[in-house]
C-alpha positions in Angstrom: 93.2 100.2 -45.4 95.6 100.5 -42.4 94.3 99.6 -39.1 95.6 102.9 -37.5 93.7 104.9 -40.4 90.8 107.2 -38.8 87.4 106.4 -39.9 84.3 108.5 -39.1 82.6 105.5 -37.4 86.0 105.0 -35.3 86.2 108.7 -34.0 84.4 109.9 -31.3 84.3 113.8 -31.3 84.6 113.8 -27.4 87.4 111.4 -27.5 89.3 113.7 -29.8 88.6 116.8 -27.9 89.6 115.3 -24.6 93.0 113.9 -26.2 93.8 117.3 -27.7 93.3 119.1 -24.2 95.5 116.3 -22.7 98.2 116.9 -24.8 98.0 120.8 -25.1 97.9 121.1 -21.2 100.7 118.6 -20.8 104.3 120.2 -20.4 105.9 117.0 -21.6 105.3 114.9 -24.3 102.4 112.6 -23.5 102.9 108.4 -24.3 100.0 106.7 -26.0 99.9 104.8 -22.5 99.1 108.0 -20.5 96.3 108.6 -23.3 94.9 105.3 -22.8 94.7 105.7 -18.9 93.2 109.0 -19.2 90.7 108.4 -22.0 87.5 106.3 -21.6 88.0 102.4 -22.1 88.0 101.1 -25.5 89.1 104.5 -26.9 91.0 103.9 -30.2 93.9 105.7 -29.0 96.0 105.3 -32.4 93.1 106.2 -34.6 92.8 109.3 -32.4 96.3 110.3 -32.5 96.3 109.8 -36.2 93.2 111.9 -36.7 94.6 114.8 -34.4 97.7 114.8 -36.3 96.1 115.4 -39.6 93.8 118.0 -38.1 96.9 120.3 -37.4 99.3 119.2 -40.3 98.5 122.7 -41.6 98.2 124.6 -38.6 100.8 126.7 -36.9 101.4 124.0 -34.7 101.6 120.4 -35.4 101.2 117.2 -33.4 104.9 115.6 -33.7 106.0 112.5 -32.0 109.2 112.9 -29.3 110.5 110.3 -28.1 107.6 107.9 -26.8 105.1 110.5 -26.6 103.2 113.1 -28.4 103.3 116.9 -28.2 102.5 120.0 -30.0 105.2 122.0 -31.2 105.7 125.0 -33.9 105.7 124.3 -37.4 108.8 123.9 -38.7 108.3 126.6 -41.7 107.5 129.0 -38.9 110.1 128.5 -36.4 112.7 131.0 -38.0 110.2 133.8 -38.1 109.4 133.3 -34.4 112.9 133.4 -33.0 113.7 136.5 -31.0 117.1 137.6 -30.2 117.7 139.4 -26.9 120.6 140.8 -25.4 121.0 140.1 -21.7 123.2 142.3 -19.6 124.9 140.9 -16.4 126.7 143.1 -13.9 130.1 141.7 -13.1 130.6 141.1 -9.5 133.4 142.8 -7.9 135.8 139.8 -7.9 135.4 139.6 -11.7 136.3 143.5 -12.2 139.1 143.3 -9.8 140.5 140.3 -11.8 139.9 141.8 -15.2 141.7 145.0 -14.1 144.6 142.7 -13.0 144.8 141.0 -16.6 144.4 144.3 -18.3 147.3 145.9 -16.3 149.8 143.1 -15.7 149.2 140.7 -18.7 150.3 138.2 -19.7 149.5 137.0 -16.0 149.1 133.6 -14.4 146.3 132.7 -12.3 148.6 132.3 -9.2 149.9 135.8 -10.1 146.4 137.2 -10.2 145.7 135.6 -6.7 148.9 137.1 -5.4 148.1 140.2 -6.5 144.4 140.3 -5.5 145.7 138.9 -2.1 142.5 136.4 -2.4 141.9 133.1 -3.8 140.2 133.1 -7.5 137.3 131.0 -8.1 137.1 129.3 -11.4 133.5 130.8 -12.3 135.1 134.3 -12.4 137.7 133.5 -15.0 134.8 131.6 -16.7 132.7 134.7 -17.0 135.3 136.7 -18.6 136.5 134.3 -20.9 132.5 133.6 -22.3 132.4 137.3 -22.3 135.3 137.4 -24.7 137.2 140.0 -22.7 140.4 137.6 -21.9 142.3 134.6 -23.7 145.1 132.6 -22.9 148.4 133.9 -23.9 150.7 130.8 -23.8 152.4 129.5 -21.1 155.0 130.6 -18.6 158.3 129.4 -18.8 158.4 128.0 -15.0 157.6 124.6 -13.4 154.5 123.5 -14.2 154.2 126.0 -17.1 150.9 127.8 -16.2 148.7 129.3 -18.5 149.0 133.4 -18.8 146.2 135.3 -19.5 145.4 138.5 -21.5 142.8 141.0 -22.6 141.1 140.8 -26.0 140.1 143.0 -29.0 136.7 142.7 -27.7 137.8 143.9 -24.0 139.1 147.2 -26.1 136.1 147.7 -27.9 133.6 147.2 -24.7 135.6 149.8 -23.0 136.0 152.2 -26.0 139.9 151.4 -26.1 142.3 151.7 -29.1 145.1 150.2 -27.6 146.3 148.8 -23.9 148.2 152.1 -24.1 144.8 154.0 -23.6 144.1 152.5 -20.3 143.9 155.1 -17.6 147.0 155.8 -15.6 147.5 156.2 -11.9 146.7 160.0 -12.0 143.7 159.3 -13.9 142.4 156.9 -11.5 143.1 159.2 -8.6 141.1 162.1 -10.6 138.2 159.9 -11.0 138.1 158.9 -7.3 139.2 155.4 -7.6 142.1 156.0 -5.4 142.8 157.5 -2.4 144.5 160.8 -3.2 146.0 161.3 0.3 149.6 160.4 1.5 150.1 156.7 2.7 150.8 158.1 6.2 147.3 159.9 6.5 145.7 156.8 4.8 147.0 154.5 7.8 146.3 156.8 10.5 142.7 156.8 9.7 142.8 153.0 10.4 144.7 153.5 13.6 141.6 153.2 15.8 141.3 149.6 14.6 144.4 148.6 16.7 144.0 149.6 20.6 146.9 151.0 22.3 147.5 150.1 26.1 148.4 152.4 28.8 152.0 151.7 28.5 152.1 152.5 25.0 152.3 149.1 23.9 149.6 147.5 21.4 147.3 145.1 23.1 148.7 141.5 23.0 151.8 139.7 24.3 155.4 139.6 23.1 155.0 136.3 21.3 152.2 138.1 19.1 154.7 140.7 18.3 157.2 138.1 17.3 154.8 136.2 15.2 153.9 139.5 13.5 157.6 140.1 12.6 157.8 136.6 11.1 154.9 137.4 9.1 156.3 140.5 7.9 159.6 138.8 6.8 157.5 136.1 4.8 155.7 138.9 3.0 159.0 140.7 2.3 160.5 137.4 0.8 157.2 136.6 -0.9 157.3 140.2 -2.5 160.9 140.0 -3.4 159.8 136.9 -5.4 157.2 138.6 -7.0 159.4 141.4 -8.1 161.6 138.9 -10.1 158.7 138.3 -12.5 158.1 141.2 -14.8 154.5 140.3 -16.1 155.2 142.9 -19.1 158.4 140.9 -20.3 157.5 139.5 -23.5 160.1 136.5 -22.9 158.0 135.4 -20.3 155.2 134.1 -22.6 155.5 131.2 -24.9 157.1 132.0 -28.2 154.6 130.2 -30.0 151.5 132.2 -28.4 150.0 134.9 -30.7 151.0 138.7 -30.3 148.7 141.1 -29.1 
């Protein structure tokens, strides 16, 4: 007979119950060295483990060895029946919504172009969320220095928002009607923010002449940047890699 085979004389019911409670209460597999420290001196650990494993062999949970320890786990033939699938909904951040809108209306578009349109840097996590959701995909590489990857939407994006094609995306008038854009003329819109720029008694805006000159320089740089962006037609099919799949 094997030395580890349990025998009625070698098994103390109290020791067996104590071992059962120890494994059940532990969040991690219990090594036999820990069992020896917890059980009374001289308790036959190997025989107790073998007996406990035999007792649970035909039950809903089994005593199994994981690495160097022992733990209770669901019986293999019952695992599939206990599996529960749940749909977890996560609210997109404002950055993710804006990024998705830029890609939808300007595809194929590069990461740098997305940042230029939004006016802020784009975190890697924002693109990851949209990619994992299956709403965006790579559309090839731009034929410019560095060959940046371009991005576009997927069929899953169309299905999620109930669109048959990209032509069904709401236009400017639709967005205004939905209250997503300001319907007032640009002059009136800028007038509402005039209070943010205090005017001195002489009719000049607060600030010295140097600040005005800096502002003129910034405006010139902005105009140059706009001109460069205008040269890129994000909807031009020639900008995408000819090897990229259409769509």
